[in-house]
Each structure stands twice: as C-alpha cells, then as structure tokens.
Legacy VTK file of the C-alpha trace (Angstrom):
# vtk DataFile Version 3.0
C-alpha trace
ASCII
DATASET POLYDATA
POINTS 424 float
2.842 18.031 -21.747
5.663 19.921 -20.021
5.877 17.771 -16.939
8.143 20.229 -14.827
5.942 23.087 -15.664
2.814 21.113 -14.555
4.344 19.853 -11.476
5.535 23.273 -10.489
1.873 24.405 -10.670
0.851 21.504 -8.511
3.498 22.670 -5.933
2.067 26.032 -5.832
-1.562 24.789 -5.360
-0.377 22.352 -2.663
-0.292 25.204 -0.217
-3.994 25.930 -0.908
-4.936 22.408 -0.764
-3.263 21.977 2.599
-5.329 24.844 4.052
-8.774 23.406 2.990
-11.155 22.655 5.805
-12.463 19.056 6.095
-15.965 20.137 4.771
-14.444 21.147 1.377
-12.384 17.978 1.249
-15.290 15.754 2.106
-17.552 17.530 -0.295
-15.177 16.992 -3.164
-15.126 13.245 -2.323
-18.884 13.208 -2.271
-18.891 14.895 -5.715
-16.395 12.373 -6.953
-18.597 9.474 -5.867
-21.737 10.920 -7.735
-19.580 11.601 -10.920
-18.122 8.068 -10.923
-21.703 6.514 -10.790
-22.988 8.910 -13.303
-20.026 8.244 -15.676
-19.834 4.415 -15.283
-20.813 3.616 -18.836
-17.878 5.649 -20.190
-15.593 3.957 -17.658
-16.633 0.461 -18.548
-16.396 1.245 -22.213
-12.863 2.600 -21.834
-11.897 -0.550 -19.807
-13.166 -2.858 -22.416
-10.844 -1.127 -24.906
-7.896 -1.829 -22.550
-9.047 -5.369 -21.857
-9.221 -6.182 -25.634
-5.848 -4.687 -26.228
-4.274 -6.584 -23.207
-5.616 -9.730 -24.542
-4.436 -9.070 -28.097
-1.046 -8.352 -26.811
-1.143 -11.606 -24.830
-0.400 -9.993 -21.433
0.001 -12.288 -18.519
-3.336 -13.344 -16.909
-2.357 -11.614 -13.555
-2.024 -8.351 -15.255
-5.379 -8.851 -17.120
-7.035 -9.692 -13.758
-5.812 -6.426 -12.220
-6.790 -4.462 -15.329
-10.441 -5.300 -15.126
-12.707 -2.524 -14.001
-16.309 -3.577 -13.784
-19.381 -2.858 -11.574
-17.975 -4.744 -8.649
-14.747 -2.687 -8.811
-16.646 0.500 -9.030
-18.842 -0.527 -6.064
-15.761 -1.056 -4.066
-14.261 2.290 -5.000
-17.421 4.001 -4.107
-17.630 2.178 -0.814
-14.025 3.066 -0.034
-14.670 6.759 -0.629
-17.681 6.659 1.637
-15.644 5.070 4.371
-13.054 7.770 3.961
-15.598 10.527 4.332
-16.689 8.901 7.650
-13.085 8.683 9.030
-11.758 11.399 11.261
-9.948 14.409 9.539
-6.164 13.534 9.665
-5.277 17.149 9.395
-4.872 19.856 12.162
-4.673 17.245 15.003
-2.748 18.344 18.008
-0.361 15.636 18.895
1.441 17.643 21.636
1.053 20.678 23.673
3.816 21.773 25.941
4.461 24.820 27.963
8.272 25.558 27.673
7.913 28.532 30.005
5.300 31.119 30.920
3.711 32.381 27.663
5.828 30.071 25.498
3.747 27.209 24.099
4.887 24.487 21.703
2.312 22.430 19.792
2.835 19.673 17.363
0.102 19.559 14.633
-0.600 17.176 11.677
-0.156 18.605 8.206
-0.142 17.228 4.642
2.914 15.937 3.099
2.361 18.246 0.048
2.929 16.782 -3.403
2.852 13.023 -3.761
3.875 11.283 -7.032
2.563 7.805 -7.310
3.616 5.402 -10.245
1.322 2.476 -10.125
0.615 -0.778 -11.938
-2.171 -1.769 -14.111
-5.115 -1.606 -11.629
-7.308 1.426 -12.592
-9.173 1.221 -9.233
-5.781 2.191 -7.634
-6.109 5.555 -9.329
-9.524 6.235 -7.583
-8.129 4.953 -4.211
-4.892 7.090 -4.417
-6.563 10.353 -5.625
-9.362 9.958 -2.912
-6.771 9.356 -0.029
-4.819 12.325 -1.310
-8.067 14.567 -1.407
-8.984 13.405 2.205
-5.478 14.088 3.564
-4.953 17.394 1.810
-2.239 16.376 -0.491
-1.815 17.230 -4.197
-1.264 14.222 -6.470
0.762 13.318 -9.551
-0.464 9.989 -11.038
1.358 7.821 -13.549
-0.571 4.581 -14.510
0.575 1.532 -16.422
0.133 2.130 -20.238
-2.182 -1.097 -20.442
-4.772 0.891 -18.496
-4.328 4.036 -20.550
-8.028 4.505 -21.682
-9.648 3.605 -18.296
-7.115 5.860 -16.268
-7.937 8.796 -18.605
-11.669 8.615 -18.264
-11.338 7.879 -14.433
-8.983 10.943 -13.979
-11.161 13.278 -16.014
-14.252 12.392 -14.049
-12.617 12.722 -10.741
-10.683 15.840 -11.622
-13.801 17.834 -12.892
-15.911 16.776 -9.991
-13.244 17.688 -7.407
-12.370 21.004 -8.970
-16.179 22.058 -9.325
-16.483 21.087 -5.510
-13.831 23.726 -4.519
-10.334 21.973 -4.833
-7.609 24.021 -6.599
-7.161 23.741 -10.377
-3.877 21.937 -10.055
-4.470 19.608 -7.220
-3.883 16.540 -9.630
-1.960 15.775 -12.808
-2.059 12.666 -14.961
1.051 11.691 -16.767
0.298 9.346 -19.680
3.676 8.596 -21.493
6.481 6.587 -20.081
9.117 9.218 -20.837
7.296 11.400 -18.292
8.499 9.248 -15.472
12.097 10.302 -16.102
11.239 13.957 -16.023
9.122 13.562 -12.914
12.122 11.970 -11.180
14.021 15.318 -11.727
11.375 17.450 -10.066
12.712 17.275 -6.659
12.092 20.930 -5.958
8.429 20.312 -6.447
7.566 16.732 -5.427
7.791 15.828 -1.648
7.375 11.957 -1.809
7.282 9.268 -4.539
5.481 5.992 -4.044
6.359 3.543 -6.803
4.323 0.268 -7.143
5.789 -2.214 -9.351
8.631 -4.790 -9.759
11.721 -4.739 -7.442
13.784 -3.752 -10.545
11.478 -0.714 -11.170
11.367 0.363 -7.610
15.243 0.282 -7.401
15.401 2.231 -10.703
13.203 5.018 -9.194
15.321 5.126 -5.958
18.585 5.261 -7.868
17.446 8.044 -10.256
15.781 10.551 -8.018
16.681 12.865 -5.151
12.999 12.636 -4.109
12.238 10.459 -1.016
10.670 7.249 -2.015
8.230 5.055 0.042
6.783 1.744 -0.910
7.565 -1.866 -1.714
8.734 -3.893 -4.530
7.882 -7.738 -4.583
5.379 -9.285 -2.327
6.880 -12.478 -1.280
4.603 -13.612 1.695
4.658 -16.880 3.677
2.478 -19.028 5.529
4.166 -21.063 8.320
2.316 -24.053 9.672
3.687 -24.943 13.153
3.812 -28.346 14.627
0.937 -27.286 16.990
-1.308 -26.131 14.270
-4.892 -27.080 13.712
-5.010 -28.633 10.228
-8.755 -27.895 9.939
-7.877 -24.164 10.498
-4.651 -24.271 8.505
-5.999 -25.463 5.080
-8.660 -22.698 4.539
-6.200 -20.105 5.566
-3.441 -21.416 3.222
-5.929 -21.702 0.208
-7.375 -18.218 0.790
-3.851 -16.666 1.180
-2.923 -18.239 -2.221
-6.097 -18.174 -4.367
-8.461 -15.512 -3.157
-6.900 -13.018 -5.415
-3.805 -14.377 -6.867
-2.481 -11.277 -8.619
-2.056 -9.269 -5.375
1.042 -8.541 -3.510
-0.207 -9.992 -0.184
-0.810 -13.395 -1.772
1.238 -16.187 -0.227
4.041 -17.514 -2.311
5.738 -20.005 0.028
4.362 -22.497 2.520
6.761 -23.567 5.255
5.624 -26.578 7.368
6.929 -28.111 10.544
8.380 -31.653 9.998
5.893 -32.915 12.711
2.808 -32.073 10.791
4.060 -32.252 7.265
3.055 -35.749 6.399
-0.619 -35.018 7.391
-1.007 -31.286 6.319
0.689 -31.319 2.899
-1.384 -34.177 1.393
-4.572 -32.793 2.975
-3.803 -29.342 1.491
-3.368 -30.960 -1.928
-6.565 -32.769 -1.696
-8.471 -29.787 -0.705
-7.051 -27.447 -3.361
-7.571 -29.958 -6.237
-5.952 -28.787 -9.458
-6.286 -25.129 -8.540
-2.747 -24.868 -7.208
0.442 -26.049 -8.616
3.077 -27.114 -6.011
6.957 -26.694 -6.163
8.374 -28.712 -3.233
11.642 -29.248 -1.528
13.265 -32.689 -1.178
11.311 -33.522 1.902
7.891 -32.740 0.641
8.268 -33.990 -3.059
7.152 -37.535 -2.128
4.034 -36.480 -0.431
2.091 -34.726 -3.399
2.421 -34.365 -7.008
4.792 -31.484 -7.541
7.618 -29.921 -9.356
11.013 -29.655 -7.578
11.700 -26.268 -5.983
14.725 -24.315 -6.695
16.393 -21.590 -4.569
15.069 -18.968 -6.969
11.519 -20.229 -6.213
11.931 -18.934 -2.712
12.705 -15.583 -4.043
9.952 -15.409 -6.703
6.569 -13.485 -6.521
4.530 -15.816 -8.822
1.353 -13.841 -9.087
-0.107 -17.131 -10.155
-1.566 -20.345 -8.818
1.840 -21.700 -7.850
3.037 -22.333 -4.292
6.446 -23.313 -3.129
6.556 -25.845 -0.186
9.230 -26.434 2.321
9.443 -28.669 5.296
11.529 -27.058 8.266
12.722 -28.607 11.430
11.686 -25.883 13.778
10.071 -22.574 13.950
13.553 -20.985 14.158
14.344 -22.261 10.794
10.953 -20.931 9.497
11.869 -17.459 10.906
15.258 -17.570 9.355
13.901 -18.523 6.001
11.315 -15.682 5.990
13.793 -13.066 7.023
16.233 -14.130 4.333
13.830 -14.780 1.386
10.846 -12.676 2.219
10.086 -9.150 1.146
9.018 -7.942 4.662
5.477 -7.657 3.488
3.037 -9.888 5.301
3.719 -13.417 6.809
1.527 -15.690 8.877
1.987 -18.360 11.371
-0.710 -21.010 12.031
-0.490 -22.513 15.433
-2.294 -23.122 18.620
0.834 -22.655 20.737
0.774 -19.165 22.262
4.676 -19.113 22.866
5.229 -20.129 19.164
2.936 -17.304 18.094
4.616 -14.650 20.226
8.102 -15.728 19.078
7.111 -15.644 15.334
5.331 -12.294 15.593
8.216 -10.867 17.540
10.980 -12.059 15.354
9.684 -11.962 11.741
10.798 -8.664 10.368
7.725 -7.798 8.216
5.340 -5.027 8.002
2.483 -7.522 8.771
2.759 -10.489 11.155
-0.353 -12.686 11.344
-1.613 -15.473 13.546
-4.229 -17.969 12.207
-5.583 -15.730 9.359
-5.135 -15.149 5.671
-2.316 -12.844 4.414
-4.913 -11.428 2.177
-6.118 -9.224 4.967
-2.975 -7.057 4.536
-4.900 -4.151 2.765
-5.845 -0.520 3.645
-9.659 -1.249 3.138
-9.615 -4.297 5.347
-7.771 -2.416 8.059
-10.513 0.279 8.159
-8.268 2.926 6.489
-10.857 3.475 3.776
-8.188 2.596 1.048
-4.500 2.664 0.707
-2.133 4.434 -1.572
0.339 1.534 -1.429
2.002 -0.835 1.027
5.386 0.185 2.683
7.876 -2.452 3.705
10.269 0.237 5.021
10.602 1.328 8.616
10.544 5.061 8.367
7.446 7.181 8.354
4.910 4.605 7.384
4.804 0.892 7.299
2.160 -1.605 6.055
-0.847 -0.473 4.198
-0.467 3.234 3.907
-3.727 5.090 4.544
-4.465 8.569 5.887
-1.962 8.246 8.714
0.905 7.629 6.279
-0.105 10.638 4.063
0.393 13.275 6.728
3.308 14.539 8.635
3.722 17.244 11.238
4.933 20.670 12.158
6.006 22.336 15.322
4.303 25.607 16.192
5.906 27.815 18.828
3.954 30.805 20.261
5.876 33.140 22.598
5.693 36.764 23.947
9.098 38.125 23.222
11.311 35.441 24.603
14.990 35.002 23.378
17.268 32.060 23.807
19.953 34.128 25.470
17.980 34.372 28.730
17.869 30.710 28.964
21.442 30.213 28.195
22.746 32.760 30.893
20.374 31.440 33.458
17.959 34.465 33.635
14.983 32.370 32.533
14.539 28.488 33.081
12.344 25.977 31.112
9.247 24.437 32.734
8.653 21.705 30.261
5.182 21.002 31.318
2.633 19.141 29.024
-0.870 20.944 28.917
LINES 1 425
424 0 1 2 3 4 5 6 7 8 9 10 11 12 13 14 15 16 17 18 19 20 21 22 23 24 25 26 27 28 29 30 31 32 33 34 35 36 37 38 39 40 41 42 43 44 45 46 47 48 49 50 51 52 53 54 55 56 57 58 59 60 61 62 63 64 65 66 67 68 69 70 71 72 73 74 75 76 77 78 79 80 81 82 83 84 85 86 87 88 89 90 91 92 93 94 95 96 97 98 99 100 101 102 103 104 105 106 107 108 109 110 111 112 113 114 115 116 117 118 119 120 121 122 123 124 125 126 127 128 129 130 131 132 133 134 135 136 137 138 139 140 141 142 143 144 145 146 147 148 149 150 151 152 153 154 155 156 157 158 159 160 161 162 163 164 165 166 167 168 169 170 171 172 173 174 175 176 177 178 179 180 181 182 183 184 185 186 187 188 189 190 191 192 193 194 195 196 197 198 199 200 201 202 203 204 205 206 207 208 209 210 211 212 213 214 215 216 217 218 219 220 221 222 223 224 225 226 227 228 229 230 231 232 233 234 235 236 237 238 239 240 241 242 243 244 245 246 247 248 249 250 251 252 253 254 255 256 257 258 259 260 261 262 263 264 265 266 267 268 269 270 271 272 273 274 275 276 277 278 279 280 281 282 283 284 285 286 287 288 289 290 291 292 293 294 295 296 297 298 299 300 301 302 303 304 305 306 307 308 309 310 311 312 313 314 315 316 317 318 319 320 321 322 323 324 325 326 327 328 329 330 331 332 333 334 335 336 337 338 339 340 341 342 343 344 345 346 347 348 349 350 351 352 353 354 355 356 357 358 359 360 361 362 363 364 365 366 367 368 369 370 371 372 373 374 375 376 377 378 379 380 381 382 383 384 385 386 387 388 389 390 391 392 393 394 395 396 397 398 399 400 401 402 403 404 405 406 407 408 409 410 411 412 413 414 415 416 417 418 419 420 421 422 423
C-alpha cells in the first residue's frame, strides 16, 4: 500500500464527507449496524484466530482481554451506534450570530476537523467506535490497529467500509493501515492529516508527538486514583474502590493507587482487603504494610499503570497531601474522592488537575458511552480543544462566516463607518 497516496485521496474526499447531510451519515450508520450483525460469524472466526495467536505468543492477560470480540462486544458496538444515530447532528450548528454593522453578519458554525488518524491498541471494538464516531461527525478516518488484532480488524473494516460506501459515503472516507512501517509514513503526511489520536503507552505517544508535524490529541498512561477522605463512608467506599480496580482491569480508567486518610486507614484498609479477598494484590507504603498482607510499594509503583489486579496503597496525613500526590504521580486522567464532607469534595474537585474528577463513584465511569456520547474515539488528558472522553463534540471544530454587502475595512479605520457588535 502506498500510504501517502492513499492518505492524499482521503484528504480529497474529506471535503465531500464534510458536506454530507445528516440523513446520509445516519443512513450509513444504520447500514453498518445491519452489516455487522449479518457478518458476525466471519468477525468471530477472525477474532478466534487472533485470540489463539495471542495465547500462543503468551501475550499478557490484559491484552488478551482487550483483544476478545464476542457477542457481548458486538452488542455493545451496535448499541453505541444506535445511540450515535439518536444524538443531535454535531455539524452546521450556529454557535454565534453577530451583526457587526448593517448588512455585515458574522456567524460561527461547527464543521468537521477533516482527516483524523487514529493509532489504537488491541481492542477491535475500538475500530467500530472510532469509525462510527467519524462517520457521524463528518470526518474521514485513517485507522492503524494493533498487529495482534490484525484478522479481526480487517474483517470489521471490510464490513463497515462496504456498508458505508454503499450507503453514500465517498470511496475514500476510510483507510486501514495494517503494517507497522505504515505508521512512520503516516506521520509524514502533515499536508493531508489534520489530527492524530494515538492510543498506547506513554513511550509510544511521545514517539508520535516527537516525529510528526501533525497535531496530536490523546493520553498515554491511565494512572487513576481513589482517595478515601477521613470523613468517608466505609460502606460506600469499599464497593467503589473494588469496582474502580476490578470491573475491567485492562482499561485506562482503572484505579491504580488508593490514597487513604490516616484517620480512617486502620478501619478502611483491612475491611477492603477482606471484601476483595484474593482478587487484588496490594503494594503498600510503610504505614499500611502492617494492616494487610501485601508487598512493599516503591516510588515507581506510584508511576505504574498495572492493567492488572494490583493496587498501590498509601496513607496520607491530609487531603492536601492526597491532592499533591495525585498531581505529581497521576496522568491527569480520572481521580476520585470518597467523602461525606462537602468542603473536602469541593477542594479536591477544584484542585486535582485531571480530565475527570469524581465524588463517591467509580473511576470506571470515565467513558464516552457512559457519558452519553454514544462512544469515544479516545480520552484526552490535554487541555486544548477536547478533554476527557472524546465524543462527537471533540471531533468537530468551527469556522467563521462573514456575509457583507460591499463593506471595506478602510471605512471603519477612517471613521466613515462604525461597528455595532450586536448579537442576533
């Protein structure tokens, strides 16, 4: 595959894609849903090949968990697409309308970003979510999935591509890159790609950022925290901690570190260990080591995304120490406080510098589907354009349209005409 030539064609078709009415884009999503259901036997067969290869290669359990694509995953994808169809069209929305002067009207209107390149991990369902979000938002898409999901990704892409093109999308609305060498070629396509969203390790994301002129949006590690305040309800805290750690251990919004206020540590930590049984392995600081069976925690543990049933535990003297720890060691993804004290909650949620700050609920809620976005193309921990789960709103930008009647700036510069600046 000539990556550059293919990406150039995608860019050319992005202008067609950007002008398609909502009925066409929603119709394509409907067609994709029908095609996924009709083609599920081929999808599951391809996934079985990938799963067998992953086990033969002794890939880590978290990767194998992400790789699995079964009826439950398919149902989730189809449900997410249906939710997308029901969402308001993110395009052509008028964000501002202002009369600068008589017959000189400025509007600010949403439009697609253009061509989005997404390099994602082993989850085949991510391919479905990413592509459907781009269809709904009028963007063209370049996909590069993990090699361990090669067979599943190819079948999914072929099914989605044919259904969408048959439903009226342009021929080059999507491209799938299958070889790793294609990544480096893609990074050079700054004339044709408007945004890159890498999903992977911190090292990988940094590599993408350092080797391309294309703007990059996304996150690297998901080092999330749960802080149990001195005024917490233990009955409320334990289920939230266990869910944050174990509900889906391979996710980027899984809790990796538990911070516990000293006033509640002697009760909370043993109660948590009893409730979790042998499901969680604990790595504890000096003050919590005597409370439960555990291994000693190192400074590196606080910086580690385990993606496994391992939880680092640290006792802190105050909420200020907890906030300082999170802002130092966290990845600015999602962090939670458990407390019944309103002032502590407000302080935590104001001062923790993360895309998601939660009170008394699991970090696993950090997800585009659970936010009602339909799905997400990824999670951004940056502060520009989009932050947190990136759904439709994060995949559109805007343009200013100015409609006049022969006006020139010179008349306003010399005082012949004056601006009104009236919102209408």
